[in-house]
Residue frames as qw, qx, qy, qz and C-alpha x, y, z in Angstrom:
[[0.658, -0.485, 0.575, -0.008, 96.37, 134.69, 107.37],
 [0.508, 0.577, -0.566, -0.299, 98.74, 132.95, 105.00],
 [0.375, 0.250, -0.887, 0.100, 99.66, 129.84, 107.00],
 [0.167, -0.026, 0.775, -0.609, 97.61, 129.62, 110.21],
 [0.417, -0.241, -0.694, -0.535, 94.48, 127.50, 109.81],
 [0.690, -0.578, -0.366, -0.239, 93.58, 126.69, 113.42],
 [0.025, 0.513, -0.626, 0.587, 94.66, 127.12, 117.03],
 [0.743, -0.336, -0.574, -0.080, 94.16, 124.39, 119.63],
 [0.174, -0.647, 0.392, -0.631, 94.05, 125.57, 123.23],
 [0.398, -0.156, -0.823, 0.373, 94.60, 123.72, 126.45],
 [0.373, -0.749, -0.375, -0.400, 92.13, 124.73, 129.20],
 [0.672, -0.701, -0.168, 0.171, 93.45, 124.44, 132.76],
 [0.554, -0.536, 0.150, 0.619, 96.08, 127.09, 133.39],
 [0.350, 0.116, 0.502, 0.783, 95.90, 128.25, 129.77],
 [0.105, -0.616, -0.491, -0.607, 92.45, 129.72, 129.13],
 [0.465, -0.766, 0.006, -0.443, 92.01, 130.36, 132.85],
 [0.166, 0.416, -0.766, 0.460, 94.05, 129.92, 136.01],
 [0.767, -0.314, -0.288, -0.480, 91.76, 127.19, 137.28],
 [0.695, 0.073, -0.679, 0.226, 94.15, 125.03, 139.23],
 [0.236, 0.129, -0.622, 0.735, 95.01, 126.69, 142.54],
 [0.272, 0.076, 0.413, -0.866, 91.67, 128.31, 143.41],
 [0.718, 0.119, -0.235, -0.644, 89.39, 126.00, 141.44],
 [0.813, 0.087, -0.569, -0.085, 90.44, 122.38, 141.13],
 [0.338, 0.204, -0.726, 0.563, 92.52, 122.38, 144.31],
 [0.379, -0.141, 0.384, -0.830, 89.65, 123.76, 146.37],
 [0.824, 0.023, -0.196, -0.532, 87.23, 121.23, 144.88],
 [0.677, 0.173, -0.700, 0.150, 89.64, 118.37, 145.57],
 [0.089, 0.178, -0.688, 0.698, 90.00, 119.37, 149.21],
 [0.597, -0.056, 0.195, -0.776, 86.22, 119.59, 149.57],
 [0.841, 0.117, -0.430, -0.306, 85.91, 116.14, 147.95],
 [0.438, 0.220, -0.781, 0.387, 88.51, 114.66, 150.32],
 [0.229, -0.114, 0.564, -0.785, 86.51, 115.93, 153.28],
 [0.732, 0.057, -0.036, -0.678, 83.21, 114.70, 151.83],
 [0.855, 0.172, -0.469, -0.142, 84.61, 111.22, 151.11],
 [0.770, -0.606, 0.191, -0.053, 86.53, 110.88, 154.39],
 [0.851, 0.329, -0.112, 0.394, 89.91, 110.70, 152.66],
 [0.558, -0.723, 0.007, 0.406, 92.96, 111.75, 154.68],
 [0.547, 0.217, 0.255, 0.767, 94.37, 114.22, 152.17],
 [0.036, 0.943, 0.228, -0.239, 94.54, 118.00, 152.02],
 [0.676, 0.292, 0.198, 0.647, 96.53, 119.80, 149.36],
 [0.148, -0.808, -0.055, 0.568, 98.07, 123.17, 150.08],
 [0.466, 0.838, -0.116, -0.259, 99.26, 125.34, 147.19],
 [0.012, -0.677, 0.718, 0.163, 102.81, 123.97, 147.15],
 [0.498, -0.053, 0.865, -0.031, 101.76, 120.32, 147.30],
 [0.645, 0.605, 0.418, -0.207, 99.20, 120.81, 144.54],
 [0.304, 0.843, -0.352, -0.272, 101.79, 122.59, 142.42],
 [0.235, -0.436, 0.860, 0.124, 104.06, 119.53, 142.76],
 [0.553, 0.220, 0.795, -0.114, 101.21, 117.21, 141.74],
 [0.525, 0.722, 0.028, -0.449, 100.54, 119.17, 138.56],
 [0.027, 0.520, -0.787, -0.331, 103.41, 117.19, 137.07],
 [0.243, 0.172, 0.955, 0.015, 100.87, 114.32, 136.99],
 [0.312, -0.009, -0.357, -0.881, 98.24, 114.93, 134.31],
 [0.561, -0.321, -0.657, -0.389, 94.62, 114.12, 135.10],
 [0.409, -0.552, 0.309, -0.658, 92.92, 114.73, 138.44],
 [0.951, -0.223, -0.022, -0.213, 92.10, 111.10, 139.18],
 [0.827, 0.261, -0.319, 0.383, 95.71, 110.15, 138.54],
 [0.076, 0.598, -0.401, 0.690, 96.88, 112.90, 140.93],
 [0.698, -0.457, 0.224, -0.504, 94.68, 111.51, 143.70],
 [0.993, -0.005, -0.115, 0.015, 95.82, 107.95, 143.04],
 [0.578, 0.484, -0.394, 0.526, 99.46, 109.06, 143.09],
 [0.201, -0.577, 0.405, -0.680, 99.03, 110.78, 146.46],
 [0.864, -0.303, 0.130, -0.382, 97.18, 107.78, 147.92],
 [0.928, 0.184, -0.258, 0.195, 99.83, 105.33, 146.73],
 [0.296, 0.566, -0.457, 0.619, 102.47, 107.51, 148.41],
 [0.500, -0.460, 0.391, -0.621, 100.52, 106.96, 151.64],
 [0.024, -0.177, 0.982, -0.062, 100.46, 103.21, 151.01],
 [0.657, 0.170, 0.302, -0.670, 96.72, 102.98, 150.39],
 [0.399, -0.040, 0.894, 0.197, 95.94, 99.49, 149.02],
 [0.370, 0.609, 0.697, 0.077, 92.84, 100.62, 147.10],
 [0.163, -0.446, 0.089, 0.875, 94.23, 103.83, 145.67],
 [0.016, -0.084, -0.643, -0.761, 92.66, 103.54, 142.23],
 [0.209, -0.574, -0.775, -0.165, 89.14, 102.80, 143.50],
 [0.259, -0.697, -0.384, 0.547, 89.24, 105.58, 146.09],
 [0.168, -0.301, 0.274, 0.898, 90.68, 108.00, 143.54],
 [0.060, -0.315, -0.726, -0.608, 87.85, 107.24, 141.12],
 [0.260, -0.701, -0.659, 0.086, 85.25, 107.90, 143.84],
 [0.283, -0.616, -0.140, 0.722, 86.91, 111.11, 144.99],
 [0.156, -0.099, 0.456, 0.871, 87.27, 112.34, 141.43],
 [0.093, -0.542, -0.735, -0.396, 83.55, 111.88, 140.73],
 [0.295, -0.785, -0.451, 0.305, 82.70, 113.94, 143.79],
 [0.327, -0.460, 0.133, 0.815, 85.32, 116.55, 142.91],
 [0.142, 0.224, 0.615, 0.743, 83.93, 116.88, 139.37],
 [0.180, -0.740, -0.625, -0.170, 80.49, 117.71, 140.77],
 [0.380, -0.747, -0.219, 0.500, 81.96, 120.24, 143.19],
 [0.311, -0.253, 0.337, 0.852, 84.09, 121.89, 140.52],
 [0.062, 0.464, 0.677, 0.567, 81.10, 122.06, 138.19],
 [0.240, -0.829, -0.481, 0.155, 79.27, 124.01, 140.90],
 [0.355, -0.576, 0.088, 0.731, 82.17, 126.51, 140.95],
 [0.218, 0.077, 0.593, 0.771, 81.97, 126.81, 137.16],
 [0.057, -0.646, -0.695, -0.309, 78.19, 127.30, 137.17],
 [0.287, -0.818, -0.321, 0.380, 78.52, 130.08, 139.72],
 [0.444, 0.832, 0.055, 0.328, 80.74, 131.92, 137.24],
 [0.537, -0.815, 0.129, 0.176, 83.63, 132.19, 139.69],
 [0.678, -0.192, 0.427, 0.566, 86.39, 131.54, 137.11],
 [0.319, 0.872, -0.026, -0.370, 87.48, 134.27, 134.71],
 [0.840, 0.451, 0.023, 0.300, 89.58, 133.94, 131.54],
 [0.601, -0.339, 0.060, 0.721, 93.19, 134.99, 131.70],
 [0.132, 0.817, 0.012, -0.562, 93.65, 138.60, 130.55],
 [0.137, 0.561, -0.574, -0.580, 93.89, 138.76, 126.77],
 [0.328, 0.056, 0.936, 0.116, 92.40, 135.33, 126.06],
 [0.428, 0.661, 0.572, -0.229, 89.03, 136.56, 124.82],
 [0.215, 0.827, -0.205, -0.478, 90.70, 139.23, 122.68],
 [0.127, -0.394, 0.831, 0.372, 92.92, 136.59, 121.07],
 [0.363, 0.295, 0.883, 0.026, 90.00, 134.25, 120.33],
 [0.361, 0.798, 0.310, -0.371, 87.96, 137.13, 118.89],
 [0.107, 0.740, -0.460, -0.478, 90.92, 138.09, 116.69],
 [0.268, -0.129, 0.920, 0.254, 91.31, 134.50, 115.48],
 [0.409, 0.559, 0.711, -0.124, 87.65, 134.40, 114.49],
 [0.247, 0.851, 0.024, -0.462, 87.96, 137.76, 112.74],
 [0.098, 0.630, -0.655, -0.406, 90.78, 136.34, 110.60],
 [0.847, 0.213, -0.292, -0.389, 88.97, 133.09, 109.80],
 [0.250, 0.376, -0.862, 0.229, 91.19, 130.95, 112.03],
 [0.760, -0.334, -0.470, -0.299, 89.42, 127.96, 113.54],
 [0.215, -0.546, 0.588, -0.558, 89.52, 127.38, 117.29],
 [0.823, -0.158, -0.531, -0.126, 89.62, 124.04, 119.11],
 [0.456, -0.661, 0.463, -0.374, 90.33, 122.74, 122.60],
 [0.798, 0.102, -0.589, 0.075, 92.37, 119.69, 123.70],
 [0.307, -0.604, 0.466, -0.570, 92.35, 119.02, 127.43],
 [0.302, 0.046, -0.935, 0.179, 92.66, 116.18, 129.93],
 [0.313, 0.006, 0.492, -0.813, 89.59, 117.51, 131.81],
 [0.228, 0.346, 0.908, -0.056, 86.19, 115.89, 131.92],
 [0.004, 0.383, 0.539, 0.750, 83.54, 117.04, 129.48],
 [0.305, -0.701, -0.641, 0.063, 81.02, 117.54, 132.30],
 [0.280, -0.814, -0.158, 0.483, 82.87, 120.67, 133.44],
 [0.418, -0.154, 0.405, 0.798, 85.04, 121.51, 130.43],
 [0.149, 0.507, 0.612, 0.588, 82.21, 122.46, 128.09],
 [0.203, -0.897, -0.390, -0.040, 80.35, 124.77, 130.51],
 [0.486, -0.640, 0.068, 0.591, 83.65, 126.34, 131.58],
 [0.386, 0.020, 0.482, 0.786, 84.78, 127.01, 128.00],
 [0.025, 0.704, 0.574, 0.417, 81.36, 128.47, 127.16],
 [0.361, -0.871, -0.245, 0.225, 81.59, 130.73, 130.22],
 [0.510, -0.487, 0.223, 0.673, 85.14, 131.81, 129.37],
 [0.235, -0.127, 0.554, 0.788, 84.82, 132.34, 125.62],
 [0.503, 0.308, 0.021, -0.807, 81.11, 132.45, 124.80],
 [0.770, 0.239, 0.567, -0.171, 78.75, 129.99, 123.13],
 [0.769, 0.608, 0.189, 0.055, 79.99, 128.69, 119.79],
 [0.011, -0.905, 0.398, 0.148, 83.49, 130.10, 120.17],
 [0.294, -0.437, 0.839, 0.139, 85.12, 126.66, 119.92],
 [0.638, 0.281, -0.481, -0.532, 84.57, 124.40, 116.92],
 [0.864, -0.063, -0.496, -0.051, 85.63, 121.13, 118.53],
 [0.378, -0.683, 0.481, -0.399, 86.50, 120.13, 122.08],
 [0.760, 0.105, -0.635, 0.089, 88.57, 117.04, 122.90],
 [0.525, -0.661, 0.303, -0.443, 88.31, 116.04, 126.56],
 [0.167, -0.421, 0.875, -0.169, 89.83, 113.38, 128.76],
 [0.734, 0.162, 0.525, -0.399, 86.67, 111.33, 128.20],
 [0.725, 0.617, -0.093, -0.292, 87.53, 111.05, 124.51],
 [0.463, 0.623, -0.625, 0.080, 90.99, 109.50, 124.77],
 [0.921, -0.225, -0.310, 0.070, 92.60, 106.46, 126.33],
 [0.706, -0.153, -0.185, 0.666, 95.89, 108.14, 127.25],
 [0.104, -0.967, -0.189, 0.136, 96.19, 111.60, 128.77],
 [0.331, 0.842, -0.293, 0.309, 98.88, 114.23, 128.18],
 [0.014, -0.686, 0.418, 0.596, 101.86, 114.12, 127.80],
 [0.483, 0.202, 0.796, 0.305, 100.68, 111.51, 125.31],
 [0.058, 0.177, -0.312, -0.931, 99.69, 113.28, 122.04],
 [0.105, 0.382, 0.904, 0.162, 96.37, 111.43, 121.61],
 [0.101, 0.751, 0.479, -0.443, 94.18, 114.44, 122.50],
 [0.064, 0.658, -0.266, -0.701, 95.95, 116.69, 120.00],
 [0.071, -0.092, 0.860, 0.498, 95.94, 114.05, 117.28],
 [0.128, 0.547, 0.826, -0.049, 92.19, 113.59, 117.78],
 [0.094, 0.771, 0.192, -0.600, 91.66, 117.36, 117.60],
 [0.012, 0.448, -0.572, -0.687, 93.53, 117.46, 114.28],
 [0.091, 0.196, 0.932, 0.291, 91.41, 114.59, 112.92],
 [0.115, 0.691, 0.655, -0.282, 88.19, 116.33, 113.94],
 [0.079, 0.755, -0.069, -0.647, 89.36, 119.55, 112.32],
 [0.810, 0.505, 0.276, 0.112, 90.40, 117.66, 109.20],
 [0.212, 0.925, -0.305, 0.072, 93.80, 119.35, 109.27],
 [0.849, 0.053, -0.307, 0.427, 97.39, 118.24, 109.47],
 [0.552, -0.636, -0.205, 0.499, 99.78, 119.80, 111.94],
 [0.510, 0.171, 0.201, 0.819, 101.43, 122.08, 109.41],
 [0.032, -0.544, -0.247, -0.801, 98.80, 124.80, 109.66],
 [0.614, -0.678, -0.350, -0.201, 97.99, 124.56, 113.36],
 [0.163, 0.483, -0.545, 0.666, 99.43, 126.13, 116.52],
 [0.618, -0.496, -0.602, 0.091, 98.88, 124.76, 120.02],
 [0.091, -0.667, 0.275, -0.687, 98.68, 127.06, 123.04],
 [0.772, -0.301, -0.538, 0.153, 99.70, 125.46, 126.33],
 [0.293, -0.872, 0.190, -0.343, 100.86, 126.45, 129.81],
 [0.722, -0.535, 0.431, -0.084, 102.88, 123.47, 131.06],
 [0.084, -0.514, 0.820, 0.236, 105.67, 121.03, 130.35],
 [0.443, 0.146, 0.884, -0.026, 103.40, 117.97, 129.98],
 [0.510, 0.720, 0.353, -0.311, 101.04, 119.88, 127.69],
 [0.201, 0.786, -0.451, -0.372, 103.94, 121.09, 125.58],
 [0.255, -0.296, 0.905, 0.171, 105.25, 117.54, 125.29],
 [0.528, 0.412, 0.728, -0.150, 101.84, 116.32, 124.09],
 [0.441, 0.829, 0.087, -0.332, 101.49, 119.05, 121.48],
 [0.066, 0.712, -0.623, -0.316, 105.04, 118.67, 120.19],
 [0.393, -0.096, 0.911, 0.081, 104.62, 114.87, 119.94],
 [0.537, 0.607, 0.567, -0.147, 101.62, 115.56, 117.71],
 [0.545, 0.270, 0.378, 0.698, 103.87, 117.68, 115.49],
 [0.004, 0.914, 0.366, 0.174, 102.40, 121.03, 116.53],
 [0.292, 0.399, -0.212, 0.843, 104.25, 124.30, 116.78],
 [0.491, -0.647, -0.573, 0.106, 103.49, 125.36, 120.34],
 [0.012, 0.611, -0.199, 0.766, 103.26, 128.65, 122.20],
 [0.541, -0.386, -0.668, 0.334, 103.50, 128.32, 125.98],
 [0.179, -0.673, 0.055, -0.715, 101.91, 130.98, 128.18],
 [0.452, -0.054, -0.772, 0.443, 103.09, 130.10, 131.66],
 [0.470, -0.737, -0.161, -0.458, 101.37, 130.87, 134.96],
 [0.283, -0.703, 0.535, -0.375, 102.62, 130.87, 138.58],
 [0.874, -0.203, 0.403, -0.181, 102.04, 127.11, 138.84],
 [0.906, 0.298, 0.217, 0.207, 104.02, 126.24, 135.70],
 [0.157, 0.953, -0.258, -0.009, 106.69, 128.94, 135.59],
 [0.404, -0.612, 0.676, 0.068, 109.29, 126.36, 136.71],
 [0.889, 0.230, 0.394, -0.036, 108.43, 123.80, 134.00],
 [0.369, -0.308, 0.613, 0.627, 110.92, 122.87, 131.30],
 [0.561, 0.696, 0.398, -0.207, 109.37, 124.41, 128.18],
 [0.229, -0.587, 0.472, 0.617, 112.50, 124.86, 126.12],
 [0.334, 0.153, 0.819, 0.441, 110.94, 123.02, 123.17],
 [0.258, 0.786, 0.491, -0.273, 108.27, 125.71, 122.72],
 [0.475, 0.556, 0.284, 0.620, 108.40, 128.03, 119.73],
 [0.034, -0.592, 0.114, -0.797, 107.58, 130.96, 122.02],
 [0.461, -0.425, -0.684, 0.372, 107.33, 131.24, 125.81],
 [0.103, -0.560, -0.032, -0.821, 105.36, 134.09, 127.37],
 [0.093, -0.114, -0.754, 0.640, 104.13, 134.94, 130.85],
 [0.313, 0.504, 0.473, -0.651, 100.86, 136.49, 129.68],
 [0.460, 0.538, 0.640, 0.300, 98.53, 136.81, 126.70],
 [0.116, 0.943, 0.296, 0.097, 98.23, 140.59, 126.97],
 [0.112, -0.945, 0.303, 0.049, 101.77, 141.72, 127.72],
 [0.214, -0.456, -0.004, 0.864, 104.34, 142.91, 126.89],
 [0.332, 0.186, -0.379, -0.843, 102.30, 143.01, 123.65],
 [0.781, 0.108, 0.332, -0.519, 98.97, 141.29, 122.97],
 [0.328, -0.085, 0.897, 0.283, 99.12, 137.81, 121.46],
 [0.542, 0.480, 0.017, -0.690, 97.20, 138.06, 118.17],
 [0.883, 0.351, 0.307, -0.044, 96.29, 135.98, 115.15],
 [0.518, 0.808, -0.262, 0.105, 99.03, 137.72, 113.17],
 [0.219, -0.703, 0.652, -0.178, 101.60, 136.98, 115.87],
 [0.773, -0.106, 0.615, -0.115, 100.66, 133.28, 115.89],
 [0.797, 0.597, 0.094, 0.006, 100.86, 133.19, 112.10],
 [0.231, 0.839, -0.472, 0.139, 104.35, 134.66, 112.33],
 [0.519, -0.477, 0.689, -0.168, 105.31, 132.02, 114.91],
 [0.868, 0.207, 0.444, -0.078, 104.02, 129.24, 112.68],
 [0.646, 0.755, -0.094, 0.062, 105.73, 130.60, 109.57],
 [0.039, 0.813, -0.555, 0.173, 109.01, 131.08, 111.39],
 [0.602, -0.376, 0.680, -0.182, 108.97, 127.64, 113.00],
 [0.879, 0.302, 0.365, -0.051, 108.14, 125.65, 109.86],
 [0.481, -0.282, 0.531, 0.638, 110.90, 124.90, 107.35]]
């Protein structure tokens, strides 16, 4: 690799399609457990993905209903949801997107460092990433717990760069959504977007490359990301 030093991955929707059949299910179970009058079908949840951070999504939905204590209720629901989602993770019910493990293995084989920057909570992010990629596959993991402002603010990516000891010039971000792309680009990162059914409609025109999958029409590899970085930098 001549230019690529590290790749920073988002988690939800990027490493795995966790949203629809993972987080959404856990949120609905948490609403029922906490006696909250909400239930998110696939379309409603897809709309709410424009709001980054699960607690913020709940608070947004509650405010739309006119709930006076939206923030407090959202915090309570989110704690319950985190426990429920962690149970899903521990049961091994979430698989990586096709081609993700092959890409990470190829990055390691070429000496490219791997990091994660996500708005998710460390309680479930770390076991999920270990399940998806294997123990020790990721050098540093920045979670929502570590930052004051979530994506699309660049704080998570800037912190990942500081922990890696790198500037943006040698790093590529891999995202799946418009807000994630905005965060990575604001941190100065060349960004590859691999969309999924929940984010296919997002505005990702600022990405260096937009794909629908990691494994097709050709596999995304370390060499391909190096080419993207080289071609995008002046």
